[in-house]
C-alpha positions in Angstrom: 0.0 0.0 0.0 1.4 3.4 -0.9 2.2 5.7 2.0 0.3 9.0 2.6 3.2 10.9 1.0 2.6 8.9 -2.3 -0.9 10.4 -3.0 -1.7 11.1 -6.6 -1.8 14.7 -7.5 -5.0 14.2 -9.3 -6.6 13.6 -5.8 -5.2 16.9 -4.6 -6.0 19.6 -7.1 -7.2 20.0 -10.6 -5.3 21.8 -13.4 -1.7 21.4 -14.5 0.8 21.3 -11.7 3.6 22.6 -13.9 1.8 25.8 -14.6 2.2 27.0 -11.0 3.7 30.6 -11.0 7.4 31.0 -10.2 8.4 33.3 -7.3 9.0 36.8 -8.8 12.6 37.9 -9.1 11.9 41.1 -7.1 9.4 41.6 -4.4 8.4 45.0 -3.1 8.7 44.4 0.5 12.3 43.4 1.0 14.1 45.1 3.8 17.8 45.7 3.7 20.2 48.2 5.1 18.1 51.4 5.0 18.9 53.9 2.2 17.7 57.4 2.0 15.2 57.3 4.9 14.7 53.7 5.3 10.9 53.3 5.4 8.7 54.8 2.7 5.3 56.6 3.3 3.3 53.5 2.6 5.1 51.5 5.1 7.0 49.3 2.6 10.8 48.7 3.1 13.2 50.1 0.6 15.0 47.4 -1.2 18.6 47.4 -2.6 19.5 45.9 -5.9 19.2 42.0 -6.1 22.9 41.6 -6.1 23.4 42.9 -2.6 20.2 42.1 -0.7 20.9 38.6 0.4 20.2 38.3 4.1 19.9 35.9 6.9 16.7 36.3 8.9 17.1 35.2 12.5 13.7 34.7 14.1 13.2 34.1 17.8 10.6 34.9 20.4 12.6 37.8 21.8 14.9 40.3 19.9 18.5 40.4 21.1 17.8 43.9 22.5 17.7 45.6 25.9 15.0 48.2 26.1 14.3 51.0 28.6 12.1 54.1 28.7 13.7 57.3 29.8 11.4 58.5 32.6 12.2 62.3 32.1 12.3 62.5 28.3 9.7 59.6 27.6 12.1 58.3 24.9 12.9 54.7 24.4 16.5 53.6 24.7 17.8 50.5 23.0 21.0 48.5 23.1 22.2 45.2 21.9 22.2 42.4 24.6 25.7 41.1 24.4 24.7 38.0 26.2 22.2 36.9 23.6 22.9 33.8 21.6 21.2 35.4 18.6 23.8 38.1 18.6 26.8 35.9 19.2 25.7 33.7 16.3 26.9 36.3 13.8 30.5 35.0 14.5 29.7 32.1 12.1 28.5 34.3 9.2 30.6 35.8 6.6 31.5 39.5 7.0 29.2 40.5 4.1 26.2 38.7 5.3 23.3 41.1 6.3 21.6 39.8 9.4 18.1 40.9 10.2 16.3 40.0 13.5 12.6 39.4 13.8 11.0 39.0 17.3 9.3 40.7 20.2 10.6 43.2 22.7 10.7 42.2 26.3 8.8 45.4 27.3 5.3 46.7 26.3 5.2 49.5 23.8 2.2 51.7 23.5 0.4 51.2 20.0 0.9 55.0 19.4 4.8 54.5 19.6 5.0 51.4 17.8 5.6 52.9 14.3 8.4 55.1 15.5 10.0 52.3 17.6 9.8 50.0 14.5 11.6 52.6 12.4 14.2 53.2 15.0 15.0 49.5 15.5 15.1 48.8 11.7 17.4 51.7 11.0 19.8 51.3 13.9 19.7 47.7 14.8 18.3 45.8 11.8 15.6 44.5 14.0 12.0 44.0 13.1 9.7 43.9 16.1 6.6 41.8 16.3 4.2 43.8 18.6 2.0 41.2 20.2 -1.2 42.6 22.0 -0.6 42.1 25.8 -3.6 39.6 26.1 -2.2 37.6 23.2 1.3 37.7 24.6 0.1 36.4 28.0 -1.9 33.4 26.4 0.8 32.6 23.9 3.9 32.9 26.0 3.0 32.4 29.6 0.0 30.3 28.8 0.7 27.8 26.0 4.5 28.0 25.9 5.6 28.2 29.5 2.7 26.5 31.2 2.0 23.7 28.7 4.7 23.1 26.0 7.6 23.7 28.3 6.6 21.2 30.9 5.5 18.6 28.4 8.7 18.8 26.5 10.5 18.2 29.8 8.5 15.1 30.4 6.1 16.6 32.9 2.5 15.6 32.1 -0.4 17.9 33.4 -1.7 15.1 35.7 -2.8 17.8 38.3 -4.2 21.1 37.4 -2.7 22.7 40.6 0.8 22.4 39.2 0.6 22.7 35.4 -1.9 23.8 32.9 -3.8 21.4 30.9 -4.4 21.8 27.1 -6.5 24.9 26.5 -7.8 25.5 23.1 -7.9 29.3 23.5 -4.2 29.3 24.3 -3.5 27.1 21.3 -5.3 29.6 19.1 -3.2 32.3 20.7 0.0 30.3 19.9 -1.1 30.1 16.3 -2.1 33.8 16.2 1.3 34.8 17.5 3.2 32.5 15.0 1.1 34.1 12.3 2.1 37.6 13.2 5.8 36.5 13.2 5.4 34.9 9.8 3.8 38.1 8.4 6.8 40.2 9.6 9.2 37.8 8.0 7.2 38.0 4.7 7.7 41.7 4.8 11.5 41.5 4.9 12.3 38.4 2.9 13.3 37.8 -0.7 12.7 34.0 -0.8 14.9 33.5 -3.8 18.0 34.8 -2.0 17.4 35.0 1.8 17.7 32.3 4.4 15.3 32.2 7.4 16.6 30.6 10.6 13.8 30.1 13.3 14.6 29.3 16.9 12.9 27.2 19.5 9.6 25.7 20.5 7.7 29.2 20.7 7.6 29.2 16.9 7.0 25.6 15.8 3.9 26.5 13.7 5.7 29.3 11.9 7.1 27.1 9.0 3.6 26.4 7.7 2.6 30.0 7.5 5.8 31.0 5.8 5.8 28.0 3.5 2.2 28.7 2.4 3.3 32.1 1.2 6.7 31.3 -0.2 6.7 27.6 -1.5 10.5 27.7 -1.9 11.6 29.6 1.1 14.9 28.6 2.5 13.9 27.7 6.0 15.7 26.2 9.0 14.5 25.7 12.5 16.5 24.8 15.6 14.9 23.4 18.7 16.8 24.4 21.8 14.5 22.5 24.2 14.4 18.7 24.5 12.1 16.8 22.1 10.3 14.2 24.2 9.9 10.6 23.5 6.8 9.5 21.5 5.0 8.3 24.6 5.1 11.8 26.0 4.6 13.6 22.8 1.6 11.7 21.7 -0.4 13.0 24.8 -0.4 16.5 22.9 -3.8 17.1 21.4 -2.3 18.9 18.5 0.5 16.5 17.9 0.0 16.0 14.2 -0.5 19.7 13.6 2.9 20.6 15.1 4.8 17.8 13.4 3.3 18.8 10.1 4.3 22.3 10.7 7.9 21.4 11.7 8.2 19.4 8.4 7.6 22.5 6.4 11.2 23.5 7.2 14.0 22.4 5.2 16.4 21.6 8.2 15.5 21.0 11.7 18.3 21.2 14.3 18.6 19.3 17.7 21.2 19.4 20.3 21.5 15.6 20.7 20.8 12.5 18.7 18.3 11.4 21.3 16.1 14.5 20.6 16.3 13.9 16.9 15.6 10.1 17.3 12.4 11.0 19.4 11.3 13.4 16.6 11.8 10.8 14.0 10.0 8.2 15.9 7.0 10.5 16.4 7.0 11.1 12.7 7.0 7.3 12.1 4.3 6.4 14.6 2.0 9.5 14.1 2.5 10.3 10.5 3.8 7.0 9.1 6.9 8.6 7.6 10.3 6.9 7.1 13.7 8.4 7.4 17.0 7.3 6.0 20.7 8.3 6.3 22.5 9.6 3.3 26.2 10.2 3.5 26.1 11.0 7.2 23.0 13.2 6.9 19.6 12.0 8.3 16.7 12.9 5.8 12.9 12.4 6.1 11.0 12.2 2.8 7.9 14.3 2.9 5.8 14.6 -0.2 8.9 14.6 -2.4 10.8 17.1 -0.2 13.7 15.8 1.9 13.6 17.4 5.4 17.0 17.0 6.9 18.0 16.7 10.6 21.0 18.6 12.1 22.5 17.3 15.3 25.0 19.6 16.9 25.0 21.1 20.4 25.4 24.9 20.6 28.5 26.3 21.8 29.6 29.3 23.8 31.2 32.7 22.8 34.8 32.5 23.7 35.6 36.2 23.3 32.8 37.2 25.5 33.9 34.9 28.4 37.5 35.9 28.2 36.5 39.5 28.2 34.6 38.8 31.4 37.6 37.1 32.9 39.6 40.2 32.1 37.2 42.5 33.6 38.6 44.4 36.6 35.5 43.5 38.7 36.2 39.8 38.0 39.6 40.1 39.5 38.3 42.0 42.5 35.6 39.4 43.1 38.2 36.5 42.8 40.1 38.0 45.6 37.1 38.3 47.7 36.1 34.7 47.1 39.6 33.4 48.0 39.8 35.5 51.1 36.3 34.4 52.3 36.6 30.7 51.7 40.3 30.3 52.5 41.4 26.7 51.7 37.9 25.3 51.3 37.1 23.4 48.1 34.4 25.1 46.3 31.6 23.3 44.3 29.7 25.7 42.1 26.2 25.3 40.8 24.4 27.9 38.5 20.8 27.3 37.7 17.5 29.1 36.9 14.9 28.9 39.6 13.0 26.1 37.8 11.5 22.8 38.8 13.5 21.0 36.2 17.0 22.2 37.4 17.2 19.8 40.2 18.5 22.3 42.7 16.9 20.6 45.7 18.3 17.3 44.6 21.8 18.8 44.4 21.5 20.2 47.9 20.3 16.8 49.2 23.4 15.2 47.5 25.6 17.7 49.4 24.1 16.7 52.6 24.6 13.0 51.8 28.2 13.8 50.9 28.8 15.5 54.4 27.0 12.5 56.1 29.2 9.9 54.5 32.4 11.8 54.7 32.6 13.6 58.0 36.2 14.5 57.3 35.0 16.9 54.5 32.9 19.0 57.0 34.3 22.5 57.1 36.5 21.8 54.1 34.0 21.8 51.2 31.2 24.2 50.4 28.5 24.2 47.7 27.8 27.7 46.3 24.5 27.7 44.5 23.7 30.6 42.3 20.0 30.9 41.5 19.0 33.0 38.6 15.5 34.6 38.6 12.6 32.3 37.5 11.6 32.7 33.8 8.0 31.7 34.6 5.6 32.1 37.5 3.4 29.4 39.2 2.7 27.4 42.2 5.3 24.9 41.2 8.1 27.4 41.1 7.2 28.8 44.4 7.1 25.4 46.1 10.4 24.4 44.5 11.9 27.6 45.9 10.5 26.9 49.3 11.9 23.4 49.4 15.4 24.7 48.4 15.5 27.2 51.2 14.1 24.7 53.8 16.7 22.1 52.8 19.6 24.5 52.8 18.6 25.9 56.2 18.4 22.4 57.6 21.8 21.3 56.3 23.5 24.5 57.5 22.0 24.0 60.9 23.2 20.4 61.1 26.7 20.7 59.5 27.5 24.3 59.9 29.3 26.1 62.6 30.5 29.6 63.1 32.5 30.7 60.0 31.2 27.8 57.9 28.1 27.3 55.9 28.1 24.0 53.8 25.6 25.5 51.4 25.7 29.2 50.2 22.6 30.3 48.3 22.9 33.4 46.1 19.4 34.1 45.1 19.6 37.3 43.0 20.5 38.5 39.5 24.3 38.0 39.4 26.3 39.7 36.6 28.4 37.5 34.5 31.7 38.8 35.7 30.8 37.7 39.2 29.7 34.3 38.0 33.0 34.0 36.0 34.9 34.6 39.3 33.1 31.8 41.0 33.7 29.5 38.1 37.3 30.3 38.2 37.6 29.5 41.9 35.6 26.4 41.9 37.2 23.0 42.2 34.1 21.3 40.7 30.9 22.3 38.9 27.7 20.3 39.2 24.7 20.5 36.8 22.0 18.2 38.2 19.0 19.0 36.0 16.4 16.4 35.7 15.8 17.5 32.1 17.4 20.3 30.2 17.6 21.0 26.5 21.3 21.9 26.4 22.7 23.9 29.5 26.0 25.8 28.7 27.1 26.1 32.3 29.7 23.3 32.1 31.2 25.0 28.9 31.5 28.3 30.7 33.1 26.7 33.7 35.7 24.9 31.6 36.7 28.3 29.8 36.9 30.2 33.2 39.1 27.4 34.7 41.4 27.7 31.8 41.7 31.3 32.8 43.5 34.4 31.4 46.8 36.1 32.4 44.8 38.7 34.4 42.8 36.0 36.2 46.0 34.1 36.9 47.4 37.1 38.5 44.3 37.5 40.7 44.4 33.9 41.8 48.2 34.1 42.3 49.0 31.1 40.1 51.9 30.9 37.5 50.8 31.2 33.8 52.5 27.9 33.0 50.8 25.9 35.7 48.6 23.1 34.7 44.8 23.7 34.5 42.3 21.5 36.1 38.5 21.3 36.3 35.9 18.6 37.2 32.4 18.2 36.1 29.4 16.3 37.5 26.6 16.5 35.0 23.2 15.0 34.8 22.8 12.3 32.0 19.5 14.0 31.1 21.0 17.4 29.8 21.8 18.1 26.2 25.6 18.9 26.8 26.2 15.5 28.5 27.2 13.6 25.3 29.8 16.1 24.4 31.5 16.0 27.8 33.2 12.6 27.7 35.4 13.4 30.7 32.6 14.4 32.9 31.2 12.2 35.7 27.7 11.5 34.5 25.0 10.9 37.1 21.3 10.1 37.4 20.1 13.2 39.4 17.4 11.2 41.1 20.0 8.9 42.7 21.2 11.1 45.6 23.7 8.5 46.8 25.3 8.3 43.4 25.5 12.0 43.1 27.1 12.3 46.5 29.7 9.6 45.4 30.4 11.5 42.2 31.0 14.8 44.1 33.4 13.0 46.4 35.2 11.5 43.4 35.5 14.9 41.7 37.0 16.7 44.8 39.4 13.9 45.7 40.5 12.8 42.2 44.3 13.2 41.6 45.5 16.4 39.9 46.9 14.7 36.9 43.6 13.1 36.0 41.8 16.4 36.5 44.2 17.9 34.2 43.7 15.4 31.5 40.0 15.7 31.6 40.2 19.5 31.5 42.4 19.6 28.5 40.1 17.2 26.7 37.1 19.3 27.5 38.7 22.5 26.7 39.8 21.4 23.2 36.3 20.5 22.4 34.6 23.7 23.9 37.2 26.0 22.3 36.8 24.5 18.9 33.1 24.0 18.9 32.0 27.5 19.9 28.9 29.4 18.9 30.4 30.6 15.7 31.3 26.9 14.7 27.7 25.9 15.6 26.1 28.7 13.4 28.4 28.2 10.5 27.7 24.5 10.5 24.0 24.9 10.6 24.0 27.5 7.8 26.2 25.2 5.6 23.7 22.4 6.0 20.8 24.7 5.4 22.3 25.8 2.1 22.9 22.2 1.1 19.3 21.3 2.0 17.9 24.1 -0.1 20.1 23.8 -3.2 17.5 21.9 -5.2 14.5 24.2 -4.5 14.5 25.8 -7.9 15.2 22.6 -9.7 11.9 21.1 -8.9 8.3 21.8 -9.4 6.3 22.7 -6.2 2.6 22.4 -5.6 1.0 23.5 -2.4 -2.0 21.8 -1.0 -3.9 21.2 2.2 -5.8 23.5 4.6 -4.6 25.2 7.8 -1.7 23.4 9.5 -2.2 20.5 7.1 -0.7 22.6 4.3 2.4 21.1 2.7 4.4 21.2 -0.5 4.5 18.5 -3.0 7.9 18.6 -4.8 8.5 16.7 -8.1 11.5 16.5 -10.4 10.9 18.5 -13.7 12.1 15.5 -15.6 9.0 13.6 -14.2 6.6 13.2 -17.1 3.9 10.9 -18.5 5.3 7.9 -20.4 4.6 8.2 -24.1 3.3 4.8 -25.3 4.3 5.7 -28.9 7.7 6.7 -27.9 8.4 3.5 -25.8 7.1 1.3 -28.7 9.4 3.2 -31.1 12.4 2.5 -28.8 11.2 -1.1 -28.3 11.3 -1.7 -32.0 14.9 -0.6 -32.5 16.4 -2.4 -29.6 17.5 -6.1 -29.5 17.5 -7.4 -25.9 14.8 -6.2 -23.5 14.2 -6.7 -19.9 10.6 -6.0 -18.6 9.6 -6.0 -14.9 5.8 -5.6 -14.0 4.4 -5.3 -10.5 1.1 -7.1 -10.1 -1.4 -5.5 -7.6 -2.1 -1.8 -8.5 -0.2 -2.1 -11.8 -1.6 -5.0 -13.9 -4.7 -5.5 -11.7 -6.4 -2.5 -9.9 -6.2 -2.4 -6.1 -10.0 -1.9 -6.1 -10.7 -5.1 -8.1 -12.6 -7.8 -6.1 -11.2 -10.5 -8.4 -7.5 -10.6 -7.9 -6.7 -13.0 -10.7 -5.6 -11.5 -14.1 -8.2 -11.2 -16.8 -8.0 -12.9 -20.1 -6.8 -9.7 -21.8 -3.7 -9.7 -19.4 -2.9 -13.2 -20.2 -3.1 -12.6 -24.0 -0.9 -9.6 -23.7 1.7 -11.5 -21.6 1.8 -14.4 -23.9 2.3 -12.2 -26.9 5.1 -10.1 -25.3 6.9 -13.2 -24.0 6.7 -15.0 -27.4 9.3 -12.5 -28.6 12.7 -14.1 -27.9 14.3 -10.7 -27.4 12.0 -10.1 -24.4 12.7 -11.3 -20.8 9.5 -10.5 -18.9 9.0 -10.8 -15.2 6.0 -10.3 -12.8 7.5 -9.2 -9.5 5.0 -9.3 -6.7 4.6 -9.7 -3.0 2.1 -12.5 -3.5 2.9 -16.2 -2.9 4.4 -18.4 -5.6 1.4 -20.8 -5.6 -1.1 -18.0 -6.5 1.0 -16.5 -9.1 1.9 -19.8 -10.9 -1.8 -20.8 -10.9 -2.9 -17.4 -12.3 -0.2 -17.4 -15.0 -0.2 -21.1 -15.8 -1.0 -20.3 -19.5 2.0 -18.1 -19.8 4.8 -20.5 -20.7 7.7 -18.0 -21.1 6.8 -15.5 -18.3 9.2 -15.2 -15.5 7.7 -14.8 -11.9 9.3 -13.4 -8.8 7.1 -14.2 -5.8 7.2 -12.9 -2.3 9.1 -9.8 -3.5 11.7 -12.0 -5.0 12.4 -14.6 -2.5 11.2 -17.2 -5.0 12.1 -16.8 -8.7 11.0 -18.9 -11.8 12.4 -17.9 -15.1 9.6 -19.7 -17.0 6.9 -22.3 -16.5 9.3 -25.1 -17.4 11.9 -24.2 -14.9 12.1 -24.9 -11.1 11.6 -22.4 -8.5 14.8 -20.8 -7.2 15.2 -19.5 -3.6 17.1 -16.2 -3.4 20.7 -17.1 -2.3 20.8 -15.4 1.0 21.0 -17.1 4.4 17.8 -16.5 6.3 16.9 -18.1 9.6 13.1 -18.3 9.7 13.1 -18.6 13.6 12.0 -14.9 13.7 8.5 -16.0 12.6 8.1 -17.7 16.0 8.7 -14.3 17.6 6.7 -12.1 15.2 3.6 -14.1 14.7 2.3 -14.0 18.4 2.9 -10.2 18.3 0.9 -9.9 15.0 -1.7 -12.3 16.4 -2.4 -9.8 19.3 -3.0 -6.9 16.9 -5.2 -9.1 14.7 -7.4 -9.9 17.7 -7.6 -6.4 18.7 -8.4 -5.0 15.1 -11.5 -6.1 13.6 -11.2 -6.8 9.9 -7.4 -7.4 9.9 -5.7 -10.8 9.2 -2.3 -12.4 8.9 -1.0 -13.8 5.6 1.7 -16.4 6.1 4.3 -16.8 3.4 7.4 -18.9 3.2 9.6 -15.9 3.5 7.4 -13.3 5.1 4.4 -12.6 7.4 2.0 -9.9 6.2 -0.5 -8.1 8.4 -3.4 -6.8 6.2 -5.7 -4.2 7.6 -7.5 -2.8 4.4 -10.9 -4.2 5.7 -10.6 -2.7 9.2 -11.7 0.8 10.2 -9.3 3.0 8.1 -8.2 5.3 11.0 -8.0 2.5 13.7 -6.3 0.1 11.2 -3.7 2.8 10.2 -3.0 3.5 14.0 -2.6 -0.1 14.8 -0.3 -0.6 11.8 2.1 2.1 13.1 1.9 0.6 16.6 2.7 -2.9 15.3 5.5 -1.6 13.1 7.2 0.0 16.2 6.6 -3.2 18.2 8.0 -5.5 15.6 11.0 -3.3 15.0 11.8 -3.6 18.8 11.3 -7.4 19.2 13.1 -8.2 15.8 16.0 -5.8 16.3 18.5 -8.6 16.5 16.9 -11.0 13.9 18.0 -11.3 10.2 14.9 -9.7 8.9 13.6 -6.2 8.2 10.2 -4.7 8.8 8.8 -3.2 5.7 6.1 -0.6 5.6 2.9 -0.6 3.5 1.2 -3.7 4.5 3.6 -4.3 7.4 5.5 -7.0 5.5 8.3 -8.8 7.4 10.7 -9.9 4.8 14.4 -10.4 4.0 14.5 -9.7 0.2 13.4 -6.6 -1.8 12.3 -6.1 -5.4 15.5 -4.2 -6.1 17.5 -7.3 -5.5 15.3 -9.2 -8.0 15.9 -6.8 -10.8 19.7 -6.8 -10.0 19.8 -10.6 -10.2 17.8 -10.9 -13.5 19.9 -8.1 -15.2 23.2 -9.6 -13.9 22.2 -13.0 -15.2 21.4 -11.6 -18.6 24.8 -9.9 -18.7 26.7 -13.0 -17.6 24.8 -15.0 -20.4 26.3 -12.6 -23.0 22.8 -11.0 -23.5 23.2 -7.5 -21.9 19.9 -5.6 -22.2 19.7 -2.4 -24.2 16.0 -1.8 -23.1 14.8 -2.0 -19.5 11.2 -1.3 -18.5 9.9 -1.4 -14.9 6.4 -0.5 -14.0 5.0 -0.4 -10.4 2.7 1.5 -8.1 4.0 1.5 -4.5 6.9 1.9 -2.2 8.3 -1.5 -2.7 8.7 -0.9 -6.4 10.9 2.1 -5.7 13.7 -0.3 -5.0 13.3 -1.6 -8.5 13.4 1.8 -10.0 16.6 2.5 -8.1 18.3 -0.7 -8.9 17.7 -0.5 -12.8 19.0 3.1 -12.8 22.1 2.2 -10.9 25.1 3.9 -12.5 27.5 1.0 -11.5 25.3 -1.4 -13.5 24.9 0.9 -16.4 28.7 1.6 -16.7 29.4 -2.2 -17.0 27.5 -2.5 -20.1 29.0 -1.9 -23.6 26.2 0.4 -24.6 24.0 2.3 -22.2 20.4 0.9 -22.3 17.3 2.8 -22.7 15.7 2.8 -19.1 12.0 3.4 -18.5 11.2 3.4 -14.7 7.5 4.1 -14.5 5.2 4.6 -11.5 1.4 4.6 -11.4 0.0 8.1 -10.5 1.6 11.5 -10.3 3.6 11.5 -7.1 7.1 11.7 -5.7 9.1 8.8 -7.0 12.5 7.6 -8.1 10.9 6.9 -11.5 11.2 9.4 -14.3 7.8 8.5 -15.8 4.3 7.9 -14.8 1.1 6.3 -16.1 -2.2 7.4 -14.6 -3.8 4.0 -13.8 -4.0 0.4 -14.6 -6.0 1.3 -17.8 -2.9 3.1 -19.1 -0.8 0.0 -18.2 -3.0 -2.2 -20.3 -2.7 0.3 -23.2 1.1 0.0 -22.8 0.9 -3.8 -22.8 -1.3 -3.6 -25.8 1.2 -1.5 -27.6 4.2 -3.7 -26.6 2.1 -6.7 -27.8 1.7 -5.1 -31.3 5.4 -4.2 -31.3 6.5 -7.8 -30.3 4.2 -9.4 -32.8 5.8 -7.2 -35.5 9.3 -8.0 -34.3 8.6 -11.7 -34.1 7.3 -11.9 -37.7 10.2 -9.9 -38.9 12.8 -12.1 -37.1 11.1 -15.3 -38.7 11.8 -13.9 -42.3 15.0 -11.9 -41.7 16.8 -13.9 -39.0 20.3 -13.3 -40.5 19.9 -9.6 -40.9 18.4 -9.2 -37.3 21.3 -11.2 -35.9 23.8 -9.1 -37.4 22.3 -5.8 -36.4 22.1 -6.8 -32.9 25.6 -8.0 -32.7 
């Protein structure tokens, strides 16, 4: 059965798909560096010449700006936020790249002032503000984003309404409205033929659909900075399909870790039934003819900013204060937002356990916990804060004494130069989050421990002295996989965290030095500039075929998507193929059965007399080698085509092959242990019992679970569940799980075509004409196999190749026929050509032989 991405165009829209208008070369609302006043009277942006207006549009929830209104003058004062990742990303762009930012301000601007503020931000900062109404901003950001999506993506389900918001349809509508406003602003400043758009984070996951609907070929990337949850969590989202489909309207989707990407791909498989594959190290997902690529690369830090902070005079002063205050005590540093997912209370409890298990450390080690202000409000945050304070107070009462507090809480907004001083003085850094998308604290700590000449002077250490650092990190944070020298812990296992802290502060200096050097090499070479440059390179690669393909938009609302088809894809001309057929001398013809020779809708599955007649006529030509290649069993096919003496049959997708009626069945020469059937069949039986209308077809080489007679929605859902189940239980078995009808098999049709063609070549009869016709995903293997360049290059003369699919849809075939009626017309034409060739060869055998030699 064809996947949902293989729907015929005729089912989607009427008219000629190839007449869709091209994107205009120039658009009136393209923003660039302002010239002669910047904004025109009608509100449109001036545009530079097409040669110099290529831009990168960076889109995020908030602009990288700080805004403050002067109380006396009433004027707005703006400045770049040097700590913003969006600003630091420019290090990875070429110097001639124009960067435009689209996002909201962190302050409310009166509607009367918005035009003037927009003009100022555009002219002075290349920023385009999206002014969301306060009520919309509250529902969008504080409602749907922070109180619903954020907890869900961090594996917290809204089980209790007191601690997290359940899904609210009004908040979801606000989320869509906000995303639409962002998209409208991008449309105003984007030339889709030249510009690249890079969208950031979970606040704007619906944006790709709105943008793609307006610009079919927009060059669009999206990076998700939060975790992407496992399918079991994500599937609880009531709008799960809408968000997945929106994300798939991007060209490149970025994740910090492979786990996050794997979860996303699993959701696409289980919810949308989409496959992915790896091509030359790049993971791609085929979506209606477009390949949506995945990018896996953790973000880095800005080395220059950190080193500047270390060289700041205030940092040196603070370092001296810290050294004087804590004397010879070993400092463990923690820096976290006030957030329920940061695991601060678990960290404090681990410190308590450390002091209980190692009394000799009392008075010698101190945990300094810097708590950044909370980014969201709610009862859960307040209770987390209360627990942290109560636990800290208890530990200090039990283990503290005059002049010594085991846990020091710094609960205020701490400037970075001060944090840098604490990092530089700390023997160990602990990040104990129970779930975090990335977390750059360990990277910053490593760079600060490397130090600078001014910091060395403040710490009174020699410039050539070895550098050390120790990290204890949660295995549930995004930066963990990149820190191979860190001690990874399960934050929920307080005993294990306490042991890790003890190991970190008692580890020999030489080992600390080795781990530090390893980490510093990675962090310094994979900085934020490297990250942004790498992402943009992959985005350029993902978009390079945009204007080489025909695009057709279809679908309503968030179900909108683009169908992308090669311009070489055309309807097969029967007159042309007959003409080629007549002038060739050795032909190989491969025909699928169901959906190609016989319609899927036909109640009678056996071939009609017309098909038998055509087959016999084509096979009577000695220059033709004809095969029916089907997933059906050998008994059915041999019975149905018993009258076709010279017809080759490949049954069960080629596991059994018979060259003609007189020959014996051959088994495909690969070693297969059918013991997997004993594992798979009970699993499939469970789904059969639970799905009315489904049944199992048992073949010698495969098990097939059919659900075409079941409820369409439930059957499709069960098929996805079964596929995931079988992939897990058969992971170590010599078998693959195929999509479509959920076929479990070890041979593909592509191997059949390869075997037949190889045999013809080895027998001294290399084909100069190859025709392959099929209708579903399994036939794509044949199309790819017959077009293989290695096979073609081994032939003395390149053959005429006709790979033909049924229906207009994304395919590896270059040609299509509309339906089985067209296939029968083709067979009728080949019948006439074969009859003519046969009669000619009977009277002019010698001439024919010489011309083919």
